[in-house]
C-alpha positions as CSV (number, residue, x, y, z in Angstrom):
1,M,-9.0,47.4,38.0
2,E,-7.6,45.3,40.8
3,V,-9.7,42.4,42.2
4,K,-7.9,41.3,45.4
5,F,-8.3,37.8,46.7
6,H,-7.2,37.1,50.3
7,L,-6.0,33.5,50.6
8,P,-6.3,31.2,53.6
9,G,-3.4,29.6,55.4
10,L,0.2,30.3,56.5
11,R,1.2,26.7,57.1
12,R,-1.0,23.9,55.5
13,N,-1.8,26.0,52.4
14,Y,1.4,27.9,52.2
15,P,3.0,25.7,49.4
16,L,-0.2,26.0,47.4
17,N,-0.4,29.7,47.9
18,V,3.2,30.1,46.7
19,M,2.4,28.0,43.7
20,F,-0.5,30.4,42.8
21,C,1.9,33.4,43.3
22,G,4.2,31.8,40.7
23,L,1.4,30.9,38.4
24,L,0.0,34.5,38.5
25,K,3.4,35.8,37.6
26,G,4.3,33.3,34.9
27,H,0.8,32.8,33.3
28,P,-1.3,35.9,34.0
29,E,-3.4,34.8,31.0
30,F,-4.9,32.0,33.1
31,F,-6.5,34.4,35.5
32,R,-9.7,36.4,35.4
33,E,-9.4,40.1,34.8
34,G,-7.5,42.1,37.4
35,V,-6.9,39.3,39.8
36,T,-4.2,40.0,42.4
37,I,-3.4,38.2,45.7
38,G,-4.2,40.8,48.4
39,S,-2.8,38.8,51.4
40,C,-2.4,35.3,52.9
41,F,-4.1,35.1,56.3
42,G,-4.1,32.7,59.2
43,E,-1.7,31.9,62.0
44,F,1.3,29.8,62.6
45,P,0.1,26.8,64.6
46,T,-0.3,26.6,67.5
47,S,-1.1,30.2,68.5
48,L,-2.8,31.2,71.7
49,W,-4.4,34.3,70.0
50,N,-5.8,32.3,67.1
51,G,-9.6,32.2,66.6
52,G,-12.2,31.5,64.0
53,R,-10.8,28.0,63.4
54,N,-9.0,25.8,65.9
55,S,-5.4,24.7,65.3
56,R,-3.4,22.2,67.3
57,G,-0.1,20.5,67.2
58,D,3.5,21.5,67.4
59,Q,4.3,25.1,67.0
60,C,6.0,26.2,63.8
61,S,9.7,26.8,64.3
62,T,10.9,30.4,64.3
63,N,12.8,29.6,61.1
64,F,9.6,28.6,59.4
65,V,7.8,31.7,60.6
66,N,10.6,33.9,59.2
67,V,10.8,32.0,55.8
68,V,7.0,32.3,55.2
69,I,6.8,36.0,56.1
70,Q,9.9,36.9,54.1
71,S,8.9,34.8,51.0
72,L,5.4,36.1,50.8
73,N,6.5,39.7,51.4
74,A,9.1,39.2,48.6
75,W,6.1,38.5,46.3
76,N,4.7,41.8,47.6
77,I,2.0,39.8,49.4
78,P,1.1,40.8,53.0
79,V,0.7,38.3,55.8
80,R,-2.3,38.9,58.1
81,F,-2.5,37.0,61.4
82,T,-6.0,35.8,62.3
83,Y,-5.7,36.6,66.0
84,T,-9.5,36.6,66.6
85,N,-9.6,34.8,70.0
86,M,-12.3,36.7,71.8
87,L,-11.6,35.4,75.3
88,L,-8.1,36.8,75.8
89,E,-7.1,38.2,79.2
90,E,-4.4,40.6,80.3
91,E,-1.8,37.8,81.0
92,D,-2.4,36.3,77.5
93,L,-0.9,39.4,75.9
94,Q,2.6,38.4,77.0
95,D,2.4,35.1,75.0
96,P,6.0,34.8,73.7
97,Y,5.1,32.9,70.5
98,C,2.5,35.3,69.3
99,N,4.7,38.3,70.1
100,Y,7.5,36.7,68.2
101,C,5.3,36.3,65.1
102,L,4.3,40.0,65.3
103,K,7.9,41.1,65.7
104,A,8.9,39.1,62.7
105,A,6.2,40.7,60.6
106,H,6.5,44.2,61.9
107,N,7.8,45.9,58.8
108,G,4.8,48.1,57.6
109,M,3.6,45.6,55.0
110,N,1.7,43.0,57.2
111,G,-1.3,43.1,59.4
112,V,-3.5,41.4,62.0
113,I,-7.2,40.5,62.0
114,L,-8.7,41.2,65.5
115,V,-11.8,40.9,67.6
116,S,-10.6,41.6,71.2
117,P,-10.5,45.3,72.2
118,L,-7.8,44.3,74.7
119,L,-5.5,42.8,72.0
120,E,-6.2,45.6,69.6
121,E,-5.0,48.2,72.2
122,Y,-1.9,46.1,72.8
123,V,-1.1,45.7,69.1
124,R,-1.6,49.4,68.4
125,K,0.7,50.3,71.2
126,N,3.4,47.8,70.7
127,Y,3.3,47.1,67.0
128,P,2.2,50.4,65.4
129,M,3.2,49.4,61.9
130,M,0.8,46.4,61.8
131,K,-2.3,47.1,59.7
132,I,-5.4,46.2,61.7
133,T,-8.4,44.5,60.1
134,S,-11.8,44.2,61.9
135,S,-12.8,40.6,61.8
136,T,-16.1,39.1,60.5
137,C,-16.2,37.3,63.9
138,K,-17.6,40.5,65.3
139,Q,-20.8,39.7,63.4
140,I,-21.6,43.4,62.8
141,K,-25.2,43.7,61.7
142,G,-26.4,46.3,59.3
143,V,-25.0,49.2,57.3
144,E,-25.0,51.6,60.3
145,G,-22.7,49.2,62.2
146,V,-20.4,48.8,59.3
147,N,-20.1,52.5,58.7
148,A,-19.4,53.1,62.3
149,E,-16.7,50.4,62.3
150,L,-15.1,52.0,59.2
151,E,-14.7,55.3,61.1
152,K,-12.5,53.6,63.8
153,G,-9.4,53.7,61.6
154,Y,-9.2,50.0,60.6
155,D,-7.3,49.2,57.4
156,M,-10.1,46.8,56.5
157,V,-13.4,45.7,57.8
158,V,-14.5,42.1,56.9
159,L,-18.3,42.1,56.5
160,D,-20.6,39.6,58.1
161,Y,-21.4,37.0,55.5
162,N,-25.2,37.6,55.9
163,M,-24.8,40.9,54.1
164,N,-23.6,39.2,50.9
165,N,-25.9,39.9,47.9
166,R,-28.0,42.4,49.8
167,F,-27.0,45.1,47.3
168,E,-29.4,47.8,48.5
169,E,-27.6,47.7,51.9
170,L,-24.1,47.3,50.4
171,E,-24.6,50.3,48.3
172,K,-25.0,52.4,51.5
173,I,-21.6,51.5,52.8
174,T,-19.5,54.7,52.9
175,D,-16.1,53.2,52.1
176,K,-16.5,50.1,50.0
177,G,-12.8,50.0,49.2
178,R,-11.9,49.2,52.8
179,C,-14.5,46.4,53.1
180,E,-13.7,42.7,52.5
181,I,-16.4,40.2,51.3
182,L,-16.3,36.6,52.6
183,I,-17.4,34.9,49.4
184,N,-17.5,31.2,50.2
185,A,-18.8,30.9,53.8
186,A,-19.5,27.3,54.7
187,C,-22.0,28.1,57.4
188,E,-25.7,28.1,56.6
189,P,-27.1,31.6,56.2
190,N,-28.2,33.4,59.4
191,C,-26.8,30.6,61.6
192,A,-28.0,31.4,65.1
193,R,-25.1,29.5,66.7
194,R,-22.2,31.2,64.8
195,G,-21.3,33.5,67.7
196,A,-21.4,30.6,70.2
197,H,-19.2,28.6,67.9
198,Y,-16.6,31.4,67.8
199,R,-16.6,31.4,71.6
200,N,-16.2,27.6,71.7
201,I,-13.2,27.8,69.4
202,S,-11.7,30.6,71.5
203,E,-12.1,28.6,74.7
204,N,-10.7,25.4,73.2
205,Q,-7.8,27.2,71.6
206,K,-6.7,28.4,75.1
207,K,-7.0,24.8,76.4
208,I,-5.0,23.4,73.4
209,V,-2.1,25.8,74.1
210,K,-2.1,24.9,77.8
211,N,-2.2,21.2,77.0
212,M,1.0,21.5,75.0
213,N,2.9,22.0,78.3
214,L,1.0,19.3,80.2
215,P,1.5,15.5,80.4
216,P,-1.3,13.7,78.6
217,E,-3.0,12.6,81.8
218,Q,-3.4,16.2,82.8
219,H,-4.8,17.5,79.6
220,L,-7.8,19.8,79.9
221,P,-10.8,18.4,78.1
222,L,-12.0,20.3,75.0
223,K,-15.6,21.3,74.7
224,E,-17.0,19.4,71.8
225,W,-19.1,21.3,69.2
226,D,-21.9,19.5,67.4
227,C,-22.9,20.9,63.9
228,K,-25.0,19.2,61.3
229,Y,-22.7,20.7,58.7
230,A,-19.7,19.2,60.4
231,C,-18.5,22.8,61.0
232,G,-18.2,23.2,57.2
233,A,-15.9,20.2,56.8
234,Q,-18.1,18.6,54.2
235,Q,-18.8,21.8,52.4
236,N,-17.1,23.1,49.3
237,V,-17.6,25.8,46.7
238,Y,-20.2,23.7,44.9
239,T,-22.3,22.5,47.9
240,I,-22.9,26.1,49.1
241,Q,-24.1,27.6,45.8
242,D,-27.8,27.5,46.9
243,Y,-27.0,29.7,49.9
244,C,-28.1,33.3,49.6
245,T,-24.7,34.1,51.1
246,Y,-22.7,32.5,48.3
247,V,-20.9,35.0,46.0
248,S,-20.4,33.8,42.5
249,P,-17.4,34.8,40.3
250,E,-19.9,36.5,38.0
251,A,-21.3,38.6,40.8
252,I,-17.8,39.7,41.8
253,W,-17.1,41.2,38.3
254,E,-20.6,42.2,37.3
255,K,-21.9,43.6,40.6
256,Y,-19.4,44.0,43.5
257,V,-16.5,45.5,41.6
258,P,-18.6,48.1,39.7
259,M,-20.0,49.1,43.1
260,G,-16.5,49.8,44.5
261,F,-15.7,46.5,46.3
262,H,-12.3,45.1,45.5
263,N,-11.4,42.8,48.4
264,F,-12.7,39.2,48.5
265,K,-11.8,36.6,51.2
266,I,-11.7,32.9,50.4
267,E,-12.1,30.9,53.6
268,G,-10.5,27.4,54.0
269,R,-7.4,27.5,56.2
270,T,-8.4,24.1,57.8
271,D,-9.9,22.6,54.6
272,D,-8.1,19.9,52.7
273,L,-6.0,20.9,49.7
274,F,-8.5,19.6,47.2
275,V,-11.3,21.9,48.5
276,V,-8.9,24.9,48.7
277,L,-7.5,24.3,45.2
278,E,-11.0,24.1,43.8
279,A,-12.0,27.3,45.4
280,Y,-8.9,29.1,44.0
281,C,-9.7,27.8,40.5
282,H,-13.4,28.6,40.8
283,Y,-12.8,32.3,41.7
284,M,-9.4,33.3,40.2
285,I,-8.9,31.2,37.0
286,K,-10.8,31.7,33.7
287,P,-13.2,28.8,33.1
288,E,-11.4,27.6,30.0
289,Y,-8.1,27.2,31.9
290,Q,-9.4,25.6,35.1
291,G,-8.9,22.0,34.2
292,Q,-5.4,22.7,33.0
293,V,-4.5,24.6,36.2
294,R,-6.0,21.8,38.4
295,I,-3.8,19.2,36.8
296,M,-0.7,21.5,36.9
297,M,-1.3,22.2,40.6
298,L,-1.9,18.6,41.6
299,R,1.2,17.5,39.8
300,N,3.2,20.2,41.6
301,M,1.7,19.1,44.9
302,E,2.7,15.5,44.3
303,D,6.3,16.6,43.3
304,K,6.6,18.6,46.5
305,K,5.3,15.6,48.6
306,L,2.1,17.4,49.6
307,L,0.2,14.5,48.0
308,Y,1.1,10.9,47.7
309,L,-0.4,8.9,44.9
310,M,-0.1,5.1,45.1
311,P,0.6,3.4,41.8
312,P,-2.4,1.6,40.2
313,Q,-3.0,-1.9,41.6
314,Q,-2.4,-4.9,39.2
315,L,-5.6,-6.9,38.5
316,G,-5.6,-10.7,38.3
């Protein structure tokens, strides 16, 4: 039995993801039954085709892109680019940075998560070895829509989080092995603004990339997004457990896996490392080892300069 977890982040979370790869190899006894790492997903900031979460800042170097892809693939872990910008136009397809990333990963192991039909056609034509995942950003409603999507030849279909725990509906999915469950969605269930938020992110991502080549005084203003949940920034695996969309570790092993689902997505590619680490321990590590793993990972992150702990202050 394989229980595949798909981990967020190719830059910020990359060191933590590699630590968990090593931990799984060196101490499989720490992990729940059947746990494997199915992929690491995200993008190398800053990518024009990125969607779902905004990214900004200097673009990763080509050397960094190559090192991350090659090192994860050496662990037998695919890279999946989250290229879910839904507002792409024809001229955007020639973006040199995104095309470089696809070329670097075009070896038959890796994939891309897509929304735009325009970009999907382009990827299928120019990068035929890339495995294509249908994104949760499509917000496909109902079993009929999911089954129709599965018939389109996608390697994987990420379900809308609102289908979580609706087991009568989930049972009617024809190919559960090619479905991916988003288990820790920070958004409130049935959020009426989720689609508009995805569009806002796509619009801002295009502006962010344009601004990288403009002097500060010419920067295009970003369209602010107001969310009482701070777009999930204050949420973590404990604050969402009252949501009907939250999937518990117990439900994964007792309900989803026996039904035939084996792919589970942990979101968090823009969360801080503490939130991501806690989600990893919550889902992948046996309860009796979680404290030990937290301490081990925090010490490793300090050693690698991912965290800086100031010495205790002297009193008196």
